[in-house]
N, C-alpha and C positions, 0 to 999 in steps of 0.2 A: 504492498500501500505507501503511494506516493503521498506524505505528509509534510508541509513547511517545517523546516527547524526555523533557531529563532533568529536566522540572519533574515528572516521573511520579515519580521517586525523592529520598531514600528515601521510604519508607511514610509517611502521618502517624501520629502516635501523641502523645501526655502529653495531660494534663488542659486544659491553657490552648489546645490546637492543637484540640480536639475543641472546644471551648467556641468559639472563632472561626470554626471552619466552622460549627456548628450555628449563628450566629448570620446566618452570612453566607448559608446557604442559605436559612433563614426570610426574609431580607431580601429575598433574588433573585425567591423566591415572592411575597412579599404585594406587591412592584413590578409583580411580572408580572401577577398577578390582575386588581390596583386597575386598572391600563393596561389592559389587555384588557376590564375591566367583566365579569368572570365570576361566576356567581349560584353556584356548586358546585365541588366537586373530587370526581372519581369514584376510587375505587382498589380494584384486585381484590386480596383478602386472600387470600392461601393456607396462612397461618402459619409462615411461613419468614422469614427474617430480613429479607433485604429488603424486602418488603410492611410488615412489622411498623416497623422502624426508619423507612420513607415515613410511616407513620400516626403514629408519634411525630411526627416533623420538622412534617408538616402541622395536624395538630391545633391548635396554638398559632397559626398562620397564617391557620384556618378561623375560628377565636375571635374573633382581632382581626378577623379583616373581618365577623364577621357571618353568614356563609355554614356552608352545611352541609358537612360531611366524610362525603360520601356511600360507605360501605363495601359490599361484595358480597364473600360467600364462594361460591364457584362449584366447586361438587362434581361429581365423574363417578365411575363404577365401579372407578374404579383409584385413588383416593384413600383411604387407611387413616383409620381414625378417629380417630387421636390426630392426624394430619393437620387432619382436620376441627374434631376440640376446640380446638386450637390458632387455629384460623383464629376459631372464633365465638371465643372470649377476647380476642383481638386486637381482632375488631368489636367488643364489647359495650364493651370497654376505652377504645376511641381514637375510635369515629365517632360523629356525631351520627345519624346514618340508618342501621341496618345491618340484614342479613338474610341467612342461611345459604339457597343456591338449590342444588338438587342436580337434574342436566339430563341422568342417567343414560338417562332413556327415550327424552329427544328426541335424544341422541346414538347410540343404539342404531338408533334412526329414520334418521339422517341416512348412518349406517355403510352401509348398504344403497347410499347413491348411488357409494361406493367400487367402483372395476370390479374390483376384486381384491383379497382381502386373507386373509392366512392368518397362523402362528407367527413367520413372520420377522423379524427385525430391522428390514428396512425398511419392514416391515406396520405394525411397533409405532410406527416413527416416524411415518408416515405420518396413521395414528389418533389418535398425540398430537398431531400439527399441525391437526387438526381440529376436537380436545378445545379447545386454547389458541384456535384463531379463534372457539369458539363462546360460547368467555369473552367474547371481548373483542368480539361481540355485543351481548352483554348490556350491557356497561360504554360502550358508547360510545351504546347509544339510552339508556341513564340520563342521560350527559352530556347529549346532545339535549333529553330530556326536560325536565332541570334547568337549563338553559342553564348548563353547565360544560362540564369539560375532565377526560380520563383522564390519571391519570399511571401513567407507566412505574415499573417496579421494578428493570429491570436494571442491574447494578451494571459496571466497566469490564473484570473478567474474565471475564465469561460475552460480554459484549458482542465480544473479541476470539478467544473460542475458538467466538463465533458458535452459543451454547448458549439460544437463544431464537428463536422462530417467527416467521419474518416474516407480519405482518399478523395473529399472535397476539397477540404480547407487549408491541407496540409503542404506546405512547399518545400522546398530546399533549406532554407533557414529561417532561422526566427527570430530576430533582433530584441522583439519585447515579450517572447511569450515568458519571460521570468516577471513580469512587472505585471503588480496588481493594474484593476481598470484605474482606482485610486491615484493611482501612481502614472498612469499614462494619461489624466488629464491633469496632471499638476507636469508631466512634460510638457504636454501641448500647450500649456498654458504660458509657460516659461516661452516656448521656443515662436510664441508670437512677437517676441522683441526684436528677433533677427531675420524678420521675412519682409518680403515687399509687401506693399498695400495690397496687392492682387492674392497674394500668397495669405493674408493675414486675414483677408474678407473669408476666403475657401476653408483656411481653418477654424476662424471661430464659427462660424456657419455650422459645420461638425461638431465644434465643440458643444453647440448650442441644442443640436438634434437629439430628439427620443433614438436612444439603440434599440434598432431593428435589423434583423436578419433578412428581411426579402424575401422570405419564402414563402410567405403567406399561412405560416403557420400559428402566428397571433399578432394582438396588434404592437407589442413591443419582448425586447429580451427580457425585461424586468416581469411580463407578467406572467411570462414561462419559469423564471427562477421563483416566485413568489416571494419577491419584495419589491420595495416601491420604487430603488434606484440602486445603481451597481454600486454606494456609497456602504450603504445599509450591508447591501451583501459579503463588500470586504471586513465591516466590522462584525458580522455573524462568524464569518471563518475564523477572522482574528478572535474570538471568544472560543469558538469550538477545539481550537487547536490550541488555546494554550488553557482548557479545562475544563468549558462550561459544557457538562456533559445534557445539560437540561435541551440545549438543542440537536442533540440526537434526531430527533422524528421531526425536524423541521425539513420542508422538500427542498432545501438549498443543500443539504448535508443527505439528505436521500441522494439526492444527483451526485453529489460526490461519490458514494459509495457504490450506487447502481453502474458507474461512467466508469467505472476503474479499469475494466478491460481494455477500454480504448486507449487509456496511458498504457500498453501493454500490448503492443500491438506490432506486428503479428504473434498470437501466443503461440512458444516453439519447447520444443526439449531443449535441455543444456546439453552438450559435447559430454560433458559428466555422466551424464544422465542417461542418453543412447549408448554409451562404451559401457557401463557399468549396467546396465539391462543385456547386455549379449551373454553375460555370464551366469544369468539364471536359467 
């Protein structure tokens, strides 16, 4: 079971801490991309705070390396107009190469492959997973074409709740996966001070937006997590991991345990288990 240790608390905050955090992420990305001899970075842009923050962190790295930050807003029938507008604003503000693609028609064609679907919650989840995996197909193809890698945009709060699609939201490199959602907002607000007016407007819009996966499963992320906002989710996790067992039955903590298999995927035998089993 993956549980945060003491280094995850308290949540990172403060201007100087955020400056060091941004510099640290960018230096690690620069080193990794340089060593790997990658020729591009590919980012799916939803208009949400996570992908917007990743764009803001990655743009200076790509400029320094003289490689393109390739962004795509890949929308389907459940994406709301305001989501699409935000994603386009972010892509145009931060990316060297950006386009908006609507794959609704392709989704409806692929939807026919599902064995059965209706208006149930399970059916919405299955269709949502298909949408996420279709988006990632586009991004990975772009990465192969441009000899780059796909960036994961998940944060630690979503990682622990399993609020992501296996083979649909996981890229090649995850620069912010170990930052709580609270820290995502803190870092985004700090970065506002170093951006152009166009970038500031796009970032602020993402900061102010209601978190939404755009998959048509619920009215907001927090509705699915059983909390008012992500700040409450982080406080609940902090209290639980520091010993408050009264929270064991909260929907958020239940999601943490129910999604454990995602954080150990694929499940497999170790070499030791395989070899030792041969002698029995």
